[in-house]
C-alpha positions as CSV (number, residue, x, y, z in Angstrom):
1,Q,5.9,-0.8,4.8
2,A,6.2,-4.3,7.0
3,A,2.8,-4.2,8.4
4,S,1.2,-3.4,5.0
5,C,2.9,-6.0,3.3
6,N,2.0,-8.7,5.8
7,G,-1.6,-7.9,6.3
8,H,-1.2,-6.1,9.9
9,Q,-4.1,-4.0,9.6
10,E,-3.9,-2.9,13.2
11,I,-0.6,-2.1,13.4
12,V,-1.4,-0.1,10.3
13,E,-3.5,2.0,11.8
14,L,-1.8,2.7,15.2
15,L,1.1,3.8,13.1
16,L,-1.1,6.2,10.8
17,A,-2.7,7.2,14.1
18,N,0.7,8.1,15.6
19,G,1.8,10.4,12.4
20,A,3.6,8.2,10.3
21,D,4.4,9.1,6.6
22,V,1.8,7.6,4.6
23,N,4.3,8.2,1.7
24,A,7.8,7.1,3.3
25,Q,9.9,5.4,0.3
26,G,12.4,2.5,0.3
27,G,13.0,-1.1,0.3
28,K,11.7,-4.0,-2.2
29,H,8.2,-2.4,-2.7
30,S,9.0,1.4,-2.4
31,N,6.0,2.2,-0.1
32,A,3.0,1.1,2.2
33,L,0.6,0.9,-1.0
34,Q,2.7,-0.7,-3.0
35,A,3.6,-3.4,-0.6
36,A,-0.4,-4.0,0.3
37,S,-1.3,-3.7,-3.4
38,Y,1.4,-6.1,-4.5
39,K,0.2,-8.7,-1.3
40,G,-3.9,-8.3,-2.3
41,H,-4.4,-6.5,1.6
42,Q,-7.6,-4.8,-0.1
43,E,-8.3,-3.3,3.5
44,I,-4.7,-2.2,4.0
45,V,-4.6,-0.4,0.3
46,Q,-8.2,1.4,1.4
47,L,-6.8,2.5,5.2
48,L,-4.4,4.3,3.2
49,L,-6.2,6.2,0.7
50,A,-8.3,7.2,2.7
51,N,-5.5,8.2,4.2
52,G,-3.7,10.2,1.3
53,T,-1.3,7.8,0.0
54,N,0.2,8.8,-3.0
55,V,-1.0,6.5,-6.2
56,N,1.2,7.9,-8.4
57,V,4.7,7.2,-6.2
58,Q,7.9,5.5,-8.5
59,G,10.1,3.2,-7.0
60,G,10.6,-0.4,-6.2
61,D,10.8,-3.6,-8.0
62,Y,7.3,-2.8,-9.6
63,G,7.3,0.6,-10.8
64,N,3.9,1.9,-8.7
65,A,1.2,0.9,-6.8
66,L,-0.8,-0.4,-10.2
67,Q,1.8,-2.6,-11.7
68,A,2.6,-4.0,-8.0
69,T,-0.9,-5.0,-7.9
70,S,-1.2,-6.0,-11.6
71,C,1.7,-8.2,-11.3
72,K,0.2,-10.3,-8.6
73,G,-3.5,-10.5,-10.6
74,H,-5.1,-8.4,-7.6
75,I,-5.9,-5.4,-10.3
76,G,-9.5,-3.7,-8.6
77,K,-8.0,-4.2,-5.3
78,L,-6.7,0.0,-5.8
79,G,-10.1,1.2,-6.5
80,P,-12.9,2.0,-4.2
81,K,-14.9,-0.5,-2.2
82,R,-17.8,-1.6,-4.3
């Protein structure tokens, strides 16, 4: 979650390659997808989506990833790249 929130894509890739749970929950942003969405880190959002993150997970300060991304005006960063 911290790597996703801070935009550290290489660390996110390393964690995923070593079996990190893409849907692990806890903390302010609830999960890595919500953290990356809130901060507008589109490449990390795409990476998490490609690795099976659950877009419907509820929790954290914003409820879910869609609410987190829209809260900061990053709507559109959850979908596929165009």
